[in-house]
C-alpha positions, 0 to 999 in steps of 0.5 A: 500500500503506498504511503501517504505523504505527511506535510512537514511545517515550513520554517518560520522567518527567523529560522529561514534567515538563519539557515540561509545565512549559515549555508551561504557562509559555508558556501563562501568558504567551502564551495567547490571549484567546478569548470562550469562555474563563474570565474573570479570577477564574473558576476554570473557564469555563461548560460551556455556553460551552465546549460551544457553542464546540467545536461551532462550531469544528468545521470552521471557524476561531476568527475566523469562529466568534467573532461567531457565538458572541457572537450565540448567547450574547447571544440564548441565554445558557444551555443551557436558553434554547437548548433552548427556542428555535425550530428555525428561529431556531437554524438561521437563526442558524447559517447560514454555519457549515456542517455544518448537521447540527451545528445540529440536533444542537446543539438535540438536545443542549441539549434533552437537557441541559435535560430529562435533566440539569436544565439542567446539563452532566454532568461526565464524558467517559462522560456527555458522550459519551451526549449527542447530537452530542458525540463523543470529542474534544468530550467530552474537551475539555469534561471537561478545560476545563470540569470539570478532568478529566485528559482527552486532548484531541486536535484537528488542532492537537494532532496537528501538535504531537505529529507534530513533537515526536516526528518521527512518520514514519507519515503521516496519517490512519494516524498518528492512533492513535499521535498520540493515544497520544503526546498521552495520555502528556503528560496529568496531573492538574495543570491539565488544562484549561490543558494542553489549551488550551496545546497548542491555542494552540501549534498555532494560533499557533506550531507552525502548518501550513506554516512553524512559528515555532520561534524562538518555541516553548518546546519546541524543546529536546525537539522531534525535528522541530526537531532534524531541521532540517525540522519543517515536514515533519511531519505526513506525509500520505497523498495525497488522493483527488480530490474529485468534482464535482457539478452542479445548477441553482439557481432565484432567483424574485422577486415583483413586490415584489422578494422572493426565493422560498425553500424549507425543505430536508428534515430529512435530508441535506446542509443539512437543515432549512435555508432554501434556494433551489429547486434541482435534484437535484445528482446528476442531469443538469440538463437533466432538472430541472423548474423550480419555477414555469412562468415564463420563466427567464434564465440568469445564470451559475454559482457554485462551492462546495466541500463536504468530500467534493465540489465543486459547480457550480450554474447560476443562473437567475432570473425574476419570478413567484409561487408557494407559497414562503417569501418573504423580502426579499433582505437577509432571504434573505442572513441566512438562507441557507447560503453556497452559496445566498447565492453563487447569490442574489448572482449572480442579484441582481448580474445 
């Protein structure tokens, strides 16, 4: 039976001011230095860099996203530069960040900004929400950080801070509206971008998943989770459903020069538009799959990969032959392939 959310009282004006002051003071002293944040002397960061970082940081970590961000901004320093880029170049540069629909939306958004807004990002949440691939969180983050709008920016880090600060007993995901309401109660016109980033930094570095570092936290005087003696208990979570497992075949065909045969995946669907290895349908029995070339194939084992909604086991087969494929050297293939196919390629090459 689903839990019924219990509304937690919002802080009064005095506590609200005290919490904001304490966290912003902490942020001034301990905020992270990140590639996409404003440089010393800049009032606010470039909206393009904020947008790009937020899209990249969806479903990945700051250390993993940072080299991709640097590579993108060196190659395409403005949103107009990105808008003019070749689709295949952007998809190849995105390889390894996952969720390839985001790369397609990235290009669609860049082109909309270049075409409809003269290469300048709009500065309100409503206008940002109208752009391809920008949802409520990303619109709020860009509005607050890049334009100083008092927007309510709530990601997983902020949800965790709110759940602990107010000892929210409703488990996630049912608690999300309540956590967003509580976060919104602390938003103010003063330093909205810094406030959003301060909450993110606190969640990432102090109010961490697992064991929070409460001894380093500036908010323990107001934190109901800390005062309960078990802050790590929050946020509560509903039991996860089992992740289903799918099975498929991946074929690694090489020519006499050692090049690898790749294919362009359909635009729609998982890993859409990306280069990939020829594979079977991941939802059909593997013994019914037709190989991509009539040559003698050798079984070299299997690889496992986890997507958000399912786990995948790919049996890997390799052979030497020819055909109408996109041929790349092994190094070129590794650089262009998504992680799941890179694993299969490495399995074949290692064999």
